[in-house]
Structure formats: structure tokens, C-alpha cells
VOFI-352874 format. One record per residue (C-alpha): residue in one letter; x, y, z. Coordinates in pm, whole numbers. Layout:
N
 res      x      y      z
   a      X      Y      Z
...
***
This chain:
242
 res      x      y      z
   m   6049   8391   4722
   e   6442   8392   4736
   v   6438   8800   4857
   m   6162   8684   5075
   a   6378   8408   5277
   a   6652   8650   5232
   a   6429   8912   5445
   a   6368   8653   5693
   g   6713   8577   5760
   g   6820   8914   5743
   f   6581   8957   6071
   a   6589   8666   6239
   g   6889   8768   6454
   q   6726   9102   6554
   g   6438   9000   6784
   w   6373   9000   7194
   v   6587   8722   7254
   q   6854   8861   7120
   l   6780   9210   7302
   g   6787   9028   7588
   e   7154   8836   7557
   l   7280   9166   7463
   g   7091   9339   7768
   l   7233   9045   8006
   a   7582   9097   7838
   l   7561   9450   7983
   l   7448   9373   8322
   l   7736   9127   8390
   s   7987   9332   8236
   a   7857   9571   8458
   a   7888   9363   8774
   i   8249   9286   8683
   g   8335   9672   8584
   l   8177   9753   8942
   e   8427   9534   9163
   r   8734   9653   8958
   e   8624  10062   8965
   i   8576  10059   9329
   r   8904   9892   9387
   h   9022  10185   9167
   k   9185   9968   8891
   s   9332  10104   8525
   a   9001   9970   8386
   g   8686  10039   8565
   l   8333  10031   8479
   r   8312  10174   8152
   t   8601   9947   7992
   h   8481   9641   8132
   t   8120   9718   8093
   l   8179   9826   7672
   v   8353   9516   7637
   g   8145   9236   7745
   f   7858   9433   7558
   a   8079   9489   7236
   a   8210   9109   7273
   a   7829   8989   7306
   l   7723   9213   6942
   m   7977   9059   6782
   t   7940   8739   6849
   l   7477   8801   6781
   v   7660   8969   6437
   s   7895   8607   6366
   k   7565   8414   6448
   y   7298   8542   6254
   g   7464   8891   6035
   f   7541   8731   5708
   a   7256   8509   5661
   d   7122   8752   5377
   v   7439   8652   5183
   l   7413   8250   5241
   g   7379   8053   4919
   d   7466   7761   4665
   d   7809   7909   4636
   v   7827   8108   4927
   v   7890   7889   5286
   l   7987   8074   5614
   d   8164   7968   5921
   p   7946   8135   6232
   s   8256   8094   6464
   r   8499   8315   6227
   v   8396   8686   6368
   a   8402   8543   6712
   a   8746   8386   6718
   q   8871   8724   6603
   i   8761   8866   6929
   v   9010   8651   7135
   s   9218   8758   6938
   g   9142   9137   6948
   i   9097   9139   7321
   g   9479   9073   7361
   f   9579   9444   7216
   i   9314   9588   7507
   g   9518   9363   7778
   a   9851   9425   7643
   g   9787   9792   7731
   l   9701   9728   8045
   i  10038   9564   8163
   f  10339   9784   8223
   v  10652   9698   8366
   r  10813   9956   8666
   r  11111   9853   8874
   d  11099   9508   8801
   a  10710   9470   8917
   v  10478   9395   8655
   r  10151   9567   8732
   g   9826   9526   8536
   l   9805   9163   8481
   t   9447   9092   8715
   t   9314   9395   8492
   a   9417   9281   8183
   a   9269   8937   8271
   v   8935   9049   8401
   v   8902   9214   8073
   w   8967   8928   7888
   l   8712   8736   8111
   t   8454   9017   8075
   c   8495   8969   7694
   a   8443   8559   7772
   v   8113   8646   7942
   g   7963   8839   7674
   m   8052   8584   7397
   a   7883   8338   7632
   a   7580   8589   7680
   g   7560   8686   7273
   a   7579   8302   7227
   g   7260   8229   7427
   l   7492   8011   7705
   w   7280   8264   7984
   l   7388   8003   8260
   l   7764   7986   8156
   a   7760   8400   8159
   v   7609   8417   8505
   a   7841   8113   8674
   v   8164   8284   8537
   t   8050   8660   8650
   a   8018   8455   8990
   g   8342   8304   9010
   h   8494   8639   8908
   y   8391   8759   9247
   l   8484   8453   9447
   v   8839   8472   9288
   v   8922   8848   9345
   f   8756   8857   9717
   a   8831   8468   9841
   f   9132   8414   9698
   p   9360   8671   9859
   p   9338   8601  10205
   l   9424   8191  10096
   v   9750   8341   9902
   s   9823   8513  10185
   r   9826   8218  10425
   l  10003   7960  10191
   p  10337   7916  10296
   r  10601   8142  10120
   s  10951   8052  10037
   k  11251   8223  10171
   y  11356   8299   9850
   t  11046   8466   9708
   q  11061   8855   9581
   s  10815   9068   9627
   p  10769   9444   9520
   l  10667   9717   9830
   h  10600  10115   9690
   l  10612  10313   9957
   t  10572  10668  10042
   y  10688  10871  10329
   l  10788  11227  10441
   d  11133  11334  10438
   r  11343  11412  10759
   q  11176  11227  10951
   g  11384  10935  10998
   a  11124  10720  10850
   l  11340  10570  10585
   r  11614  10400  10843
   r  11259  10284  11044
   v  11104  10081  10704
   l  11435   9908  10683
   s  11486   9808  11036
   t  11119   9686  11057
   c  11217   9460  10737
   t  11495   9335  10906
   d  11324   9245  11218
   r  11076   9045  11054
   g  11290   8866  10857
   f  11296   9032  10500
   a  11600   9113  10336
   i  11588   9381  10093
   a  11705   9268   9733
   e  11664   9610   9600
   l  11617   9966   9667
   t  11481  10246   9446
   v  11450  10614   9584
   e  11286  10908   9402
   r  11111  11268   9521
   e  10807  11393   9480
   r  10734  11754   9556
   d  10428  11779   9754
   r  10429  12152   9891
   p  10707  12396   9932
   d  10680  12316  10306
   r  10759  11937  10290
   q  10858  11687  10070
   i  10719  11305   9956
   i  11003  11043   9935
   s  10867  10753   9695
   i  11088  10433   9686
   w  11066  10095   9575
   l  11149   9767   9780
   l  11230   9435   9650
   v  11207   9272   9977
   q  11307   8850   9990
   g  11158   8637  10310
   a  10925   8376  10422
   g  10744   8623  10653
   p  10357   8733  10606
   l  10384   9009  10376
   d  10058   9172  10481
   e  10176   9188  10792
   l  10470   9348  10703
   a  10297   9612  10483
   t  10063   9663  10820
   a  10389   9729  11062
   l  10549   9944  10764
   m  10216  10189  10791
   d  10247  10229  11150
   i  10580  10417  11113
   d  10575  10760  11179
   g  10597  10917  10824
   v  10507  10675  10593
   l  10222  10790  10401
   t  10128  10475  10182
   v  10238  10126  10125
   t  10094   9876   9851
   s  10189   9591   9705
   t  10125   9440   9367
   d  10198   9104   9460
   l   9874   9068   9716
   d   9677   9386   9566
   i   9761   9548   9883
   s   9682   9920   9951
   i   9703  10089  10260
   p   9563  10318  10394
***
């Protein structure tokens, strides 16, 4: 009888319900990863899908995986394995964050990986409504919040990083600095790097730390209109032009 009970307990977590929870985690994680892939982030469709899918499986293992060893002298906490997922995902998130020229990049992507892990755990725990709601909330944040943030008043002391690339020997840098000044931005820091593109031309890469209260998206658009400027990016507002 004990053997039969143990066998029944061992198969308790391997039914169609659990497969459905794994499928939901796969679908929702892929939906989140697709948005990251379209935006060409460092962690894209495959990473987010695997994170959410694995988190759901580990949650199911935490719930059902040790039922066959239960007995009078064995007491299990079904939340112990699931709790380690939260701390373990931090290693992946930390690997996505890096600092360059005083500009921190990858924070949003790391946060989305963390959120995807939570969605997978919710799906694995059978909380399908919460998993779907959080996935929808992700799309609300990434698409609705940037326009809202751009409309918030900025302090004149606010510093924002900008990265530009332009063609050398066309006077682009002088016009870039002039445009920033005309729009009320002060240049707090300027770093120049040279990048060879072809033998007949040279691309210059610069990092600007601008300070001002004006709209950063409008400044980025104005800089992109300058002849010779190739790209303008800002980590503050997730701007990437063109």
C-alpha cells in the first residue's frame, strides 16, 4: 500500500493540468520576449521564453517533485525550490547590466527578465489569471509609459546620456554642440571615439552627458536632422534614431 501511495504521489504532478500550465508559461514568456526581440535588446525571444518556461517547471517541481519521499519523518516545504528561483534569476539580470561612460544600460531588460521569471512561476503555480494580467501589464509599461515620461517636467539639473555617431570632417560635431546649446542643454561631459568604417571615410562615436530641462526626444530628433549625423541613442527614454 505504501508503494502504491508513493507511486500515485509521484505521478500527481504529471497530468494535463501541469502540461497546460507549462504551455501557458511558454506562450506568455514568448509574448514578452517577442517585444524585446523586436527592439533588438540584449536578451530577446529565446532568453525570455526559456526563463519563463524553466521558472514554471521549477515551480511545478517544487510543488510535486518530492511527494514520493514524504513520510512520518520527512516534512517538505513546497516553497523552498520556488524561493531559490527569485535569487537565482538575479545572476542573469546582473549579467545584462553594464556601465559605460557613466551611462547605465540594461536595467529595463534585466527587470523584464525578472518579470518573465515571475510570470512563469505564476503559471506553474496555477495562477493563470495573474500571469496573463502581468504579461498585459508589461506591454502597458513598455509602450504607454515612454510617451508619458517624455511629457513629465524635467529639472534643469537633470543629466541625460546621449550617444551619437557621425561622419568625420563634415562639421557635424560643431553643429551638434550648437544645437544642444540653442535648445537649452549644457554639455556636462563629452567623450570622443573613432570607428573606422571604410578606407574612404571615418565614423566618429561620441558620448554626451547633457544637462537641461528641455524635451530630450525633441533634442534627439533635432540632432538626427544634422547633416553627417548617422545615429542618436538615449538610454533614458529608450530612443534610437534612425
